[in-house]
C-alpha positions in Angstrom: -29.4 -51.7 -7.4 -32.3 -49.6 -6.0 -34.7 -52.1 -4.5 -38.2 -51.3 -3.1 -39.0 -54.0 -0.6 -42.7 -53.9 0.1 -43.6 -55.6 3.4 -40.2 -55.4 5.0 -41.6 -55.7 8.6 -43.2 -59.1 8.0 -41.6 -62.5 8.4 -40.7 -62.8 4.7 -39.8 -59.1 4.3 -37.6 -59.2 7.3 -35.7 -62.2 6.0 -35.2 -60.5 2.6 -34.1 -57.3 4.2 -31.5 -59.1 6.3 -30.3 -60.7 3.1 -30.2 -57.5 1.1 -28.2 -55.8 3.9 -25.8 -58.8 4.1 -25.2 -58.8 0.4 -24.4 -55.1 0.4 -24.2 -52.7 -2.5 -28.0 -52.1 -2.7 -30.0 -49.0 -2.2 -32.9 -50.4 -0.2 -36.3 -48.6 -0.1 -38.8 -49.5 2.6 -41.9 -47.9 4.0 -44.0 -48.9 7.0 -47.8 -49.3 6.7 -48.2 -45.9 8.5 -45.9 -44.3 5.9 -47.5 -46.1 2.9 -50.8 -48.0 2.8 -50.4 -50.3 -0.2 -54.2 -50.5 -0.5 -54.2 -46.8 -1.3 -53.8 -46.6 -5.1 -53.0 -42.9 -5.3 -50.4 -43.1 -2.5 -48.7 -46.2 -4.1 -48.6 -44.6 -7.5 -47.0 -41.4 -6.2 -44.4 -43.3 -4.0 -43.1 -45.6 -6.8 -43.1 -42.8 -9.3 -40.9 -40.7 -7.0 -38.6 -43.5 -5.8 -38.3 -45.3 -9.2 -36.7 -48.5 -8.0 -34.8 -50.9 -10.4 -36.5 -53.9 -8.7 -39.6 -54.3 -6.5 -39.9 -57.3 -4.2 -43.5 -57.6 -3.2 -43.5 -59.4 0.1 -46.5 -57.5 1.6 -49.7 -59.5 2.1 -52.5 -60.1 4.6 -51.9 -63.6 5.8 -53.3 -66.0 8.4 -54.3 -69.6 9.1 -57.5 -71.5 8.6 -59.4 -69.7 11.4 -58.4 -66.2 10.2 -59.4 -67.0 6.6 -62.7 -68.4 7.8 -63.5 -65.3 10.0 -62.3 -62.6 7.6 -62.8 -63.7 3.9 -63.7 -60.2 2.7 -60.5 -58.7 4.2 -58.3 -61.5 2.8 -59.5 -61.1 -0.8 -59.9 -57.3 -0.8 -56.6 -56.4 0.9 -54.5 -58.8 -1.1 -56.2 -57.8 -4.4 -55.6 -54.1 -3.7 -52.0 -54.6 -2.7 -51.1 -56.6 -5.9 -53.0 -54.4 -8.3 -51.8 -51.1 -6.9 -48.1 -52.1 -6.7 -47.9 -53.9 -10.1 -49.8 -51.3 -12.0 -47.9 -48.4 -10.3 -44.6 -50.2 -11.2 -45.6 -50.4 -14.9 -46.8 -46.8 -14.8 -43.4 -45.7 -13.5 -41.5 -47.8 -16.0 -40.2 -50.2 -13.4 -39.1 -53.2 -15.5 -38.6 -55.9 -12.8 -40.8 -57.3 -10.0 -40.6 -60.3 -7.8 -44.0 -60.9 -6.3 -44.6 -63.6 -3.7 -47.7 -65.8 -3.6 -48.4 -69.1 -1.9 -48.9 -72.8 -2.6 -52.6 -72.4 -1.7 -53.2 -71.1 -5.2 -53.4 -74.7 -6.4 -56.5 -76.9 -6.5 -57.4 -78.8 -3.3 -57.2 -82.3 -4.8 -54.5 -81.9 -7.4 -51.9 -84.7 -8.1 -48.8 -84.7 -6.0 -46.2 -83.2 -6.2 -47.9 -80.1 -7.5 -46.5 -78.7 -10.7 -46.9 -75.1 -11.7 -49.2 -76.2 -14.6 -51.8 -77.4 -12.0 -52.9 -73.8 -11.6 -56.7 -73.3 -12.3 -57.2 -77.0 -13.1 -59.7 -77.6 -10.2 -61.6 -76.2 -7.2 -59.6 -74.5 -4.5 -59.4 -75.5 -0.8 -62.5 -73.7 0.7 -60.7 -72.7 3.9 -58.3 -70.3 2.2 -60.1 -69.6 -1.1 -60.3 -65.8 -0.8 -56.5 -65.5 -0.2 -55.8 -67.9 -3.0 -57.9 -66.1 -5.5 -56.1 -62.8 -4.8 -52.7 -64.5 -5.2 -53.9 -66.1 -8.5 -55.0 -62.6 -9.7 -51.5 -61.3 -8.9 -49.9 -64.0 -11.0 -52.2 -63.1 -13.9 -51.5 -59.4 -13.5 -47.8 -60.1 -13.9 -48.4 -62.3 -16.9 -50.6 -59.7 -18.5 -48.0 -56.9 -18.1 -45.3 -59.2 -19.4 -47.2 -60.1 -22.5 -48.7 -56.8 -23.3 -45.8 -54.5 -22.3 -42.7 -56.8 -22.3 -42.2 -56.4 -18.5 -40.1 -58.8 -16.4 -42.6 -59.5 -13.6 -41.9 -62.8 -11.9 -44.1 -64.7 -9.4 -42.7 -67.1 -6.8 -45.0 -69.6 -5.0 -43.3 -70.7 -1.8 -44.6 -73.6 0.3 -45.6 -73.1 4.0 -43.0 -70.8 5.6 -41.7 -70.5 9.1 -38.9 -68.8 10.9 -37.9 -65.7 12.9 -40.6 -63.0 12.7 -43.5 -65.4 12.3 -46.9 -64.6 13.8 -47.8 -66.6 16.9 -51.3 -65.2 17.4 -53.6 -68.0 18.5 -56.3 -67.0 16.0 -54.3 -65.8 13.1 -51.2 -68.0 13.1 -50.4 -70.7 10.6 -50.1 -74.3 11.8 -46.4 -74.4 12.6 -46.1 -71.2 14.8 -49.4 -72.0 16.4 -48.2 -75.4 17.5 -44.8 -74.1 18.6 -46.5 -71.5 20.8 -49.1 -73.9 22.2 -46.5 -76.7 23.0 -44.2 -74.1 24.6 -46.9 -72.9 26.9 -48.1 -76.4 27.7 -44.5 -77.5 28.5 -44.0 -74.4 30.8 -47.3 -75.1 32.5 -46.8 -78.8 32.9 -50.1 -79.6 31.0 -50.9 -83.3 30.5 -52.1 -82.9 26.9 -52.3 -80.7 23.9 -55.1 -81.0 21.3 -54.4 -80.3 17.7 -56.9 -79.4 15.0 -58.2 -82.2 12.7 -57.0 -85.7 12.4 -53.2 -85.0 12.2 -52.9 -86.9 9.0 -52.6 -84.1 6.4 -49.1 -83.8 4.9 -47.4 -80.4 4.7 -44.1 -79.1 3.3 -42.2 -76.4 5.2 -39.5 -73.9 4.1 -37.4 -71.8 6.3 -37.9 -68.1 5.5 -34.1 -67.5 5.1 -34.1 -70.1 2.4 -36.9 -68.3 0.6 -34.9 -65.1 0.9 -32.0 -66.9 -0.7 -34.2 -68.2 -3.5 -35.5 -64.6 -4.2 -32.0 -63.3 -4.5 -31.0 -66.2 -6.7 -33.9 -65.8 -9.0 -33.8 -62.0 -9.1 -30.3 -62.2 -10.5 -31.3 -64.7 -13.2 -31.3 -63.4 -16.8 -34.8 -63.0 -18.3 -34.2 -65.5 -21.0 -33.1 -68.2 -18.5 -36.1 -67.5 -16.2 -38.5 -67.7 -19.1 -37.0 -70.9 -20.3 -37.6 -72.5 -16.9 -41.3 -71.6 -16.7 -44.0 -73.3 -18.8 -45.4 -71.5 -21.9 -48.7 -71.1 -20.1 -47.5 -69.8 -16.7 -44.9 -67.4 -15.4 -44.6 -68.6 -11.8 -42.1 -70.9 -10.1 -42.6 -73.1 -7.0 -40.2 -72.7 -4.1 -39.9 -75.4 -1.6 -38.0 -78.3 -0.2 -39.7 -81.2 -1.9 -40.2 -82.9 1.5 -43.4 -83.3 3.5 -44.4 -84.3 7.0 -47.7 -85.1 8.6 -49.2 -82.6 11.1 -49.0 -85.2 13.8 -45.3 -85.9 13.1 -44.7 -82.1 13.1 -46.5 -81.8 16.4 -44.4 -84.6 17.8 -41.2 -83.0 16.7 -42.2 -79.6 18.2 -43.2 -81.3 21.4 -39.7 -82.8 21.7 -38.0 -79.4 20.9 -40.1 -77.5 23.4 -39.8 -80.2 26.1 -43.5 -81.1 26.3 -43.9 -84.6 27.7 -47.7 -85.0 27.7 -50.1 -86.6 25.3 -51.0 -85.2 21.9 -54.7 -85.4 21.1 -56.7 -84.7 18.0 -60.0 -82.9 17.4 -61.6 -84.3 14.3 -64.5 -81.9 14.6 -62.1 -79.2 13.3 -61.1 -79.1 9.5 -58.0 -80.7 8.2 -57.6 -78.4 5.2 -55.9 -79.7 2.1 -54.9 -83.4 2.5 -51.5 -83.0 0.9 -49.6 -80.0 -0.6 -46.1 -80.9 -1.7 -44.7 -78.8 -4.5 -42.9 -80.0 -7.6 -39.7 -78.0 -7.4 -38.0 -79.6 -10.4 -37.9 -76.4 -12.4 -36.2 -74.5 -9.7 -33.8 -77.4 -8.9 -32.9 -77.5 -12.6 -31.8 -73.9 -12.4 -29.3 -74.8 -9.6 -31.1 -73.8 -6.4 -32.1 -75.9 -3.4 -33.0 -75.2 0.2 -30.3 -75.6 2.9 -32.2 -75.7 6.2 -33.5 -79.0 7.5 -36.8 -78.9 9.3 -35.5 -80.0 12.7 -32.7 -77.5 12.6 -35.0 -74.8 11.4 -37.5 -75.5 14.1 -34.8 -75.4 16.8 -33.5 -72.1 15.5 -37.1 -70.7 15.4 -37.8 -71.8 18.9 -34.6 -70.2 20.2 -35.6 -67.0 18.5 -39.2 -67.3 19.9 -37.8 -67.8 23.5 -35.5 -64.8 23.1 -38.4 -62.6 22.0 -40.5 -63.7 24.9 -37.7 -63.2 27.4 -37.2 -59.6 26.0 -41.0 -58.9 26.2 -41.4 -58.4 22.5 -44.7 -58.8 20.8 -45.2 -62.1 19.1 -48.9 -62.1 18.4 -49.7 -59.6 15.6 -53.3 -59.5 14.6 
């Protein structure tokens, strides 16, 4: 199968690339940002028309945590809208029948019932701290649905919960909560600091999925027949949640990371900083019914990620992409 993996250098893309190589038998197409700017409509259209993949996995996105979303709302909505629109339309124009495009659980309303079912989309206001990114990802889902209904395409959208693992971004201003905490607790442990202060109250609940498990889910769902995939989704939405179905408070996560990194000081909270969404656990019953479930427990996944992080630091590799 000829597969165009868009975003192969990111955390998700790297995991998918490892899986594609491991599976073997695939003709894998990749392009760095310098080779192909996915925000450039003309360039994307020409690239896909020439390469004509059988499947496109759209793992490219501009991502970041609460601070990054707050500081760069225009960039988050513009870049992600352009990436989705350019790739999805160019795929249709080149008669590419299959796409797996990846979104995020932040597409759902801030105060929606838990666990969050796929049908909760567009039923209430979004979390303000990541609204621009969420709107772009909702638009990508609707683009896929539109091409499916109007042209009979098989464009599927997967909504993973919070991801972590090798290849994550540990930038202090752009990282998500888990890599941010891992980096901070590592540094505090190495420096012998007496305390680490986390944002907010520490009470919000979050669900975390190892990126290798997401890659496994992508491969599982990409091989699923169209009729079986469509039967698993609701009549009004074409996307599927991907997660573990388990959640942990930010304080408990910080405590777990402190133990893994060897930090022995006190964990403090800064309630002047935003908590974000109070809870965000996905309803994964549709995916579970298809026969897929995550394999990596959070403690094991954190230990593996921390080992990778330390290896990268020891080798002098860059861990703080902007």
